[in-house]
C-alpha positions in Angstrom: -24.9 23.7 44.2 -23.7 24.0 41.1 -23.1 26.8 39.4 -22.1 28.3 35.5 -18.9 31.2 36.3 -19.1 30.9 32.2 -20.4 28.5 29.3 -18.2 28.2 25.9 -19.7 25.9 23.1 -22.0 23.3 25.3 -19.4 23.1 28.3 -20.4 25.1 31.5 -17.6 25.7 34.0 -17.7 27.1 37.6 -14.4 27.5 37.5 -11.7 29.6 35.4 -8.5 31.6 36.6 -8.5 33.1 32.5 -9.8 31.9 28.9 -8.1 32.9 25.7 -9.3 32.9 22.2 -7.5 31.7 19.1 -9.0 32.3 15.8 -8.3 30.5 13.0 -10.0 29.3 9.7 -7.8 25.7 10.4 -9.0 25.4 14.4 -10.1 27.8 16.4 -10.2 26.8 20.0 -11.1 28.8 23.6 -8.4 27.8 26.2 -9.4 28.1 29.8 -7.1 28.1 33.0 -8.5 26.5 35.4 -7.1 26.2 39.0 -5.1 23.0 38.7 -5.8 22.1 34.9 -5.9 23.6 31.4 -9.5 23.0 28.9 -8.6 23.5 25.2 -12.4 23.6 23.2 -12.5 23.0 19.8 -14.3 26.4 18.5 -14.2 25.6 14.7 -12.4 23.2 12.2 -11.8 23.5 8.8 -12.6 19.5 8.4 -16.0 18.4 10.4 -16.1 15.1 10.7 -19.3 12.7 11.2 -19.5 10.1 14.7 -20.6 6.4 14.4 -22.9 6.8 17.2 -22.7 3.1 17.5 -19.2 3.6 19.0 -20.5 6.0 21.7 -20.5 5.7 25.1 -23.9 7.6 27.4 -23.9 9.1 30.3 -27.2 10.3 32.0 -28.6 12.4 34.5 -32.4 11.2 34.8 -33.4 10.6 31.3 -31.3 13.2 30.4 -28.3 11.7 28.5 -25.3 12.6 26.1 -23.2 10.6 23.4 -19.8 10.4 24.3 -16.3 9.3 23.0 -13.4 9.5 25.5 -10.0 8.8 25.1 -7.0 9.6 27.4 -3.2 9.5 27.6 -1.2 9.6 31.1 2.4 10.6 30.9 4.5 10.9 33.8 4.2 14.0 34.8 0.1 14.9 32.9 -3.2 13.3 32.4 -5.0 14.4 29.5 -8.5 13.3 28.2 -10.2 14.3 25.1 -13.7 13.8 24.3 -16.2 14.3 21.1 -19.8 14.7 22.1 -22.6 13.2 19.6 -25.7 15.2 18.2 -25.1 18.4 17.2 -24.6 20.0 13.6 -20.8 20.7 15.0 -19.5 18.1 16.9 -17.8 19.3 20.1 -14.5 18.4 20.9 -12.5 19.3 24.4 -9.4 18.4 25.8 -8.8 18.1 29.5 -5.1 18.3 30.5 -3.6 18.1 34.9 -0.4 17.4 36.1 -1.8 14.3 37.9 -4.9 12.5 38.7 -5.9 13.8 41.7 -5.9 17.3 39.3 -7.8 16.0 37.2 -10.9 14.4 39.0 -11.1 17.7 41.3 -10.8 20.1 37.7 -13.8 17.3 36.3 -15.8 18.4 39.5 -15.8 22.2 37.8 -17.1 21.5 34.2 -20.4 20.0 33.0 -21.8 19.4 29.4 -24.8 20.1 27.6 -27.2 17.4 27.7 -30.5 19.9 26.8 -31.5 23.2 27.2 -30.7 23.7 30.5 -29.8 20.5 31.6 -26.0 20.1 32.4 -24.1 17.0 33.0 -21.0 16.6 34.7 -17.7 15.9 33.2 -17.1 13.1 35.7 -19.7 11.1 34.7 -18.6 11.2 31.4 -16.0 8.3 32.7 -15.8 5.3 30.2 -12.3 5.4 28.2 -12.3 3.8 24.5 -8.6 2.8 24.1 -9.3 2.4 20.2 -9.1 5.1 17.3 -11.9 7.9 17.2 -15.4 7.1 16.9 -15.2 8.9 13.0 -17.7 7.8 9.9 -14.0 9.0 8.0 -10.5 9.5 8.6 -6.7 8.6 7.3 -5.7 4.8 7.3 -8.9 2.5 8.2 -11.9 1.5 6.5 -14.7 3.9 7.2 -18.1 2.1 9.9 -21.5 2.2 8.9 -22.7 5.5 9.3 -26.2 7.0 9.7 -27.5 8.9 6.7 -29.9 11.4 8.6 
């Protein structure tokens, strides 16, 4: 059974070797050291952005789902994936990094994201990766997509 050791900003962790908070008015983060990986969770931002739900994927457990975006970059000595979750006032964003794919997969098993009160979806279920631009409604260098007004 999966048990949360700590919950930080809609993210449940069953493994945390160390946690540090970096408060800032520009971008405050929580930095979590896992056994074989690092997790950086954005807590605050001076430029909140709206996401376009049409450009998001969905991961579900039963009837509970979370809309998300995932973009990964692989280098010879590092794999990093950034995530954004849709449906909250503040867009939960985080990045998981590990030295290789095997370490990344092991780290994913220790992380869950909230899909509702008491409902946690494992990070490994958020498995679709996008190669195009982040799904924000606004941003430099690209026309804004049509986003809902509510």
